[in-house]
Kinemage of the C-alpha trace (Angstrom):
@kinemage 1
@onewidth
@group {chain A} dominant
@subgroup {mainchain}
@vectorlist {calphas} color= white
{ca unk a 1} P -14.541 1.759 12.160
{ca unk a 2} L -12.455 1.216 9.068
{ca unk a 3} L -10.286 -1.819 8.439
{ca unk a 4} L -7.531 -2.247 5.861
{ca unk a 5} L -6.480 -5.729 4.816
{ca unk a 6} L -3.444 -6.350 2.618
{ca unk a 7} L -2.772 -9.396 0.492
{ca unk a 8} L -0.380 -10.497 -2.198
{ca unk a 9} L 2.937 -10.568 -0.397
{ca unk a 10} L 5.333 -13.454 -0.663
{ca unk a 11} L 8.727 -14.673 -1.804
{ca unk a 12} L 9.996 -13.679 -5.223
{ca unk a 13} L 13.320 -13.780 -6.998
{ca unk a 14} L 15.191 -10.616 -7.823
{ca unk a 15} L 13.917 -9.199 -11.086
{ca unk a 16} L 10.487 -10.663 -10.546
{ca unk a 17} L 7.111 -9.063 -9.931
{ca unk a 18} L 4.430 -9.033 -7.272
{ca unk a 19} L 1.101 -7.289 -6.929
{ca unk a 20} L -0.105 -6.166 -3.530
{ca unk a 21} L -3.740 -5.467 -2.824
{ca unk a 22} L -5.409 -3.628 0.032
{ca unk a 23} L -9.145 -3.621 0.611
{ca unk a 24} L -10.889 -1.210 2.929
{ca unk a 25} L -13.986 -2.350 4.770
{ca unk a 26} L -16.283 -1.268 7.566
{ca unk a 27} L -18.591 1.680 7.924
{ca unk a 28} L -16.841 3.911 5.409
{ca unk a 29} L -18.206 7.359 4.713
{ca unk a 30} L -15.250 8.504 2.627
{ca unk a 31} L -11.885 7.133 1.558
{ca unk a 32} L -9.318 9.736 0.661
{ca unk a 33} L -5.584 9.409 0.098
{ca unk a 34} L -4.303 5.849 0.061
{ca unk a 35} L -0.658 4.905 0.457
{ca unk a 36} L 1.784 2.071 0.639
{ca unk a 37} L 4.564 2.156 3.200
{ca unk a 38} L 7.262 -0.373 3.926
{ca unk a 39} L 9.549 -1.196 6.784
{ca unk a 40} L 12.686 -3.256 6.440
{ca unk a 41} L 14.389 -4.836 9.468
{ca unk a 42} L 16.265 -2.234 11.460
{ca unk a 43} L 14.959 0.621 9.344
{ca unk a 44} L 12.277 3.235 9.707
{ca unk a 45} L 8.967 2.904 7.964
{ca unk a 46} L 9.040 4.775 4.670
{ca unk a 47} L 6.480 5.947 2.149
{ca unk a 48} L 6.642 3.908 -1.042
{ca unk a 49} L 3.779 5.361 -3.058
{ca unk a 50} L 0.594 7.348 -2.618
{ca unk a 51} L -2.530 8.026 -4.636
{ca unk a 52} L -5.296 10.580 -4.221
{ca unk a 53} L -9.004 10.068 -4.829
{ca unk a 54} L -8.550 11.694 -8.209
{ca unk a 55} L -5.715 9.390 -9.149
{ca unk a 56} L -2.684 11.629 -8.691
{ca unk a 57} L 0.306 9.580 -7.646
{ca unk a 58} L 3.664 10.040 -5.995
{ca unk a 59} L 6.543 7.626 -5.514
{ca unk a 60} L 9.696 7.257 -3.511
{ca unk a 61} L 12.722 7.803 -5.727
{ca unk a 62} L 13.885 4.275 -5.025
{ca unk a 63} L 10.835 2.724 -6.706
{ca unk a 64} L 10.100 5.158 -9.526
{ca unk a 65} L 9.795 3.371 -12.829
{ca unk a 66} L 9.451 -0.021 -11.140
{ca unk a 67} L 6.331 0.260 -8.957
{ca unk a 68} L 2.870 1.429 -9.941
{ca unk a 69} L 0.130 2.366 -7.497
{ca unk a 70} L -3.504 2.300 -8.548
{ca unk a 71} L -6.914 2.261 -6.922
{ca unk a 72} L -10.445 1.140 -7.585
{ca unk a 73} L -12.770 3.501 -5.749
{ca unk a 74} L -15.801 1.292 -6.344
{ca unk a 75} L -14.020 -1.624 -4.676
{ca unk a 76} L -12.461 0.602 -2.003
{ca unk a 77} L -9.119 -0.910 -2.872
{ca unk a 78} L -5.582 0.156 -3.631
{ca unk a 79} L -2.938 -1.857 -5.433
{ca unk a 80} L 0.823 -1.830 -5.775
{ca unk a 81} L 2.290 -3.472 -8.846
{ca unk a 82} L 5.955 -4.134 -8.164
{ca unk a 83} L 8.308 -5.053 -10.981
{ca unk a 84} L 12.052 -5.488 -11.353
{ca unk a 85} L 12.203 -6.269 -7.666
{ca unk a 86} L 15.517 -5.870 -5.896
{ca unk a 87} L 16.887 -7.413 -2.726
{ca unk a 88} L 16.505 -4.052 -1.019
{ca unk a 89} L 12.756 -4.109 -1.626
{ca unk a 90} L 12.468 -6.797 1.036
{ca unk a 91} L 10.245 -5.415 3.781
{ca unk a 92} L 6.844 -5.554 5.407
{ca unk a 93} L 4.501 -3.515 3.256
{ca unk a 94} L 1.693 -1.617 4.915
{ca unk a 95} L -1.451 -0.147 3.465
{ca unk a 96} L -2.387 3.259 4.826
{ca unk a 97} L -5.416 5.426 4.206
{ca unk a 98} L -7.206 8.554 5.306
{ca unk a 99} L -10.823 7.638 5.825
{ca unk a 100} L -13.952 8.765 7.608
{ca unk a 101} L -16.471 6.369 9.065
{ca unk a 102} L -20.206 6.845 8.801
{ca unk a 103} L -20.655 7.592 12.489
{ca unk a 104} L -18.267 10.483 13.075
{ca unk a 105} L -17.456 11.529 9.499
{ca unk a 106} L -14.059 12.714 10.682
{ca unk a 107} L -10.980 11.878 8.648
{ca unk a 108} L -8.618 9.569 10.487
{ca unk a 109} L -5.535 7.693 9.424
{ca unk a 110} L -5.690 3.914 9.313
{ca unk a 111} L -3.105 1.176 8.880
{ca unk a 112} L -3.309 -2.395 7.703
{ca unk a 113} L -1.544 -5.243 9.460
{ca unk a 114} L 1.184 -5.506 6.841
{ca unk a 115} L 2.252 -8.140 4.350
{ca unk a 116} L 5.764 -9.526 3.993
{ca unk a 117} L 7.607 -9.181 0.708
{ca unk a 118} L 10.872 -11.069 0.458
{ca unk a 119} L 13.119 -10.752 -2.576
{ca unk a 120} L 15.737 -13.476 -2.945
{ca unk a 121} L 18.846 -13.626 -5.103
């Protein structure tokens, strides 16, 4: 099994910054694409940013130029540096990854439990 655990959420004023972290653990055979999603109250979950094993990234238009996704393959971790935060960035942020465990070696999609980010005025 593979577990994803997020950290780093919290309350921040508009214009401020936060850094989210997500660490993968368990019997990991491979860790492929890693992503950050978010879900605001009453809205659908949306992709915020993604990063491949090789480091290629993609971003939602709403966060381009403000958020940066990165990963440390040795630490099996992915990060989301969020800057110039806006009220509309308030949401639960979820870590997501395609990973294979050592037993089955089949790629499956995993989710973390989420971390709350609240941007205040």
